[in-house]
C-alpha positions in Angstrom: -7.7 2.1 13.1 -6.3 5.1 11.2 -2.6 4.0 11.4 -3.5 0.4 10.7 -5.0 1.3 7.3 -1.7 3.0 6.4 0.7 0.4 7.7 -1.0 -3.0 7.0 -0.1 -2.9 3.3 3.6 -2.3 4.3 3.3 -5.2 6.8 1.9 -7.4 4.0 4.7 -6.4 1.6 7.5 -7.0 4.1 6.0 -10.3 5.4 5.7 -11.6 1.8 9.2 -10.4 1.0 10.8 -12.1 4.1 8.5 -15.0 4.8 6.9 -15.7 1.5 9.0 -18.7 0.7 7.9 -20.3 4.0 4.2 -19.5 3.4 4.2 -20.8 -0.1 2.4 -19.4 -3.2 -1.1 -19.9 -2.0 -0.4 -18.8 1.6 1.3 -15.7 0.4 -1.5 -14.8 -1.9 -4.1 -15.4 0.8 -2.2 -13.3 3.2 -1.8 -10.4 0.8 -5.4 -10.4 -0.3 -6.6 -10.7 3.2 -4.7 -7.6 4.3 -5.9 -5.6 1.3 -9.5 -6.6 1.9 -9.2 -5.8 5.6 -7.9 -2.3 4.7 -10.8 -1.9 2.3 -13.2 -2.9 5.2 -11.4 -0.3 7.5 -11.8 2.3 4.8 -15.5 2.1 5.1 -15.3 2.8 8.8 -13.1 5.7 8.2 -15.4 7.0 5.5 -18.3 6.7 7.9 -16.5 8.5 10.7 -14.9 11.2 8.6 -17.4 12.0 5.9 -20.8 11.0 7.2 -20.2 12.2 10.8 -18.5 15.4 9.4 -15.2 15.1 11.4 -11.6 15.0 10.4 -8.7 13.2 12.0 -5.1 14.4 12.3 -2.7 11.7 13.5 0.7 13.0 14.5 3.3 10.4 15.4 5.3 11.1 18.5 8.7 11.3 16.8 10.0 13.7 14.2 10.9 12.6 10.7 13.5 15.3 10.1 14.8 17.9 12.6 17.3 20.5 11.4 17.7 23.5 13.8 14.3 25.3 13.6 12.9 23.0 10.9 10.9 20.2 12.4 9.1 17.8 10.0 6.9 15.3 11.7 5.0 12.2 10.5 1.5 13.6 10.1 -1.5 11.7 8.6 -4.6 13.7 7.7 -7.9 11.9 7.2 -10.4 14.4 5.8 -13.4 13.8 3.5 -11.3 13.8 0.3 -8.7 11.3 1.6 -11.4 9.1 3.2 -13.3 8.9 -0.1 -10.1 8.2 -2.1 -9.1 5.5 0.4 -12.2 3.5 -0.5 -11.4 3.9 -4.2 -7.8 3.0 -3.9 -8.4 -0.1 -1.7 -11.3 -1.2 -3.9 -9.1 -1.1 -7.1 -6.2 -2.6 -5.2 -8.2 -5.5 -4.0 -9.5 -6.2 -7.5 -5.9 -6.0 -8.9 -4.7 -8.4 -6.2 -7.6 -10.9 -7.0 -7.0 -10.6 -10.8 -3.2 -11.0 -10.3 -3.7 -14.2 -8.4 -5.4 -15.8 -11.3 -3.4 -14.1 -14.1 0.0 -15.0 -12.5 -0.9 -18.5 -11.4 1.8 -20.1 -13.5 4.5 -17.5 -12.7 7.2 -18.9 -10.3 7.7 -15.4 -8.8 4.1 -14.7 -7.7 5.2 -14.0 -4.1 7.5 -11.2 -5.2 4.9 -9.7 -7.5 2.2 -9.7 -4.7 4.8 -8.0 -2.4 5.3 -5.3 -5.0 1.6 -4.8 -5.3 1.2 -4.3 -1.5 4.2 -2.0 -1.6 2.5 0.1 -4.2 -0.7 0.2 -2.1 1.3 1.3 0.9 2.8 4.3 -0.9 -0.5 5.2 -2.4 -2.0 5.5 1.1 1.0 7.5 2.2 0.4 9.8 -0.7 -3.3 10.1 0.1 -3.1 10.7 3.8 0.1 12.8 4.1 -0.3 15.9 6.2 2.7 17.8 4.8 4.3 18.3 1.4 7.5 16.4 2.3 5.6 13.3 3.3 3.5 13.7 0.1 6.6 13.8 -1.9 7.8 10.6 -0.2 4.5 8.9 -1.1 4.8 10.2 -4.7 8.4 8.9 -5.1 7.4 5.6 -3.5 4.6 5.1 -6.0 7.1 5.8 -8.7 9.6 3.3 -7.3 7.0 0.6 -6.9 5.7 1.3 -10.4 9.2 0.8 -11.6 9.5 -2.5 -9.7 6.2 -3.8 -11.2 7.1 -2.7 -14.8 10.6 -4.2 -14.4 9.1 -7.4 -13.1 7.0 -7.7 -16.2 9.9 -6.9 -18.6 12.2 -9.4 -16.9 9.5 -12.1 -17.2 9.1 -11.3 -20.9 12.9 -11.6 -21.5 12.8 -15.0 -19.9 9.9 -16.1 -22.0 11.5 -14.9 -25.2 14.7 -16.8 -24.5 13.0 -20.1 -24.4 
């Protein structure tokens, strides 16, 4: 459950990026919104287990991210009371943004790519929230910056096309 809340937005983003054309606009939107709402639902279970039951969970993946002589940096995900609370906030806002974007971007021909970027942003936000070390937190921070750049560039590119007409 803990790793699924981290990697489901990435799975959503990659599936829309590679298979969005086959799913169509409505299928892609439904898939993206379903994954984000499912993560929002999982965030409540994590909140219940971590905050209300007064436990914390540290998930260490069995492979190292970076190994240089004595430096060993692993993939570590920490679910404490602060990150569990913020996961609810992030997935609530992300689910509302996904729903709003579906209606707002209904006439845009590139809706699938935009929804993929939104899921990509949500993935890096969860990496940022649940990181167990500073290097992984930096990766999440840079990923949020990259996905923000992609979303802003998507909007600016669309305005250039509208102004040319």
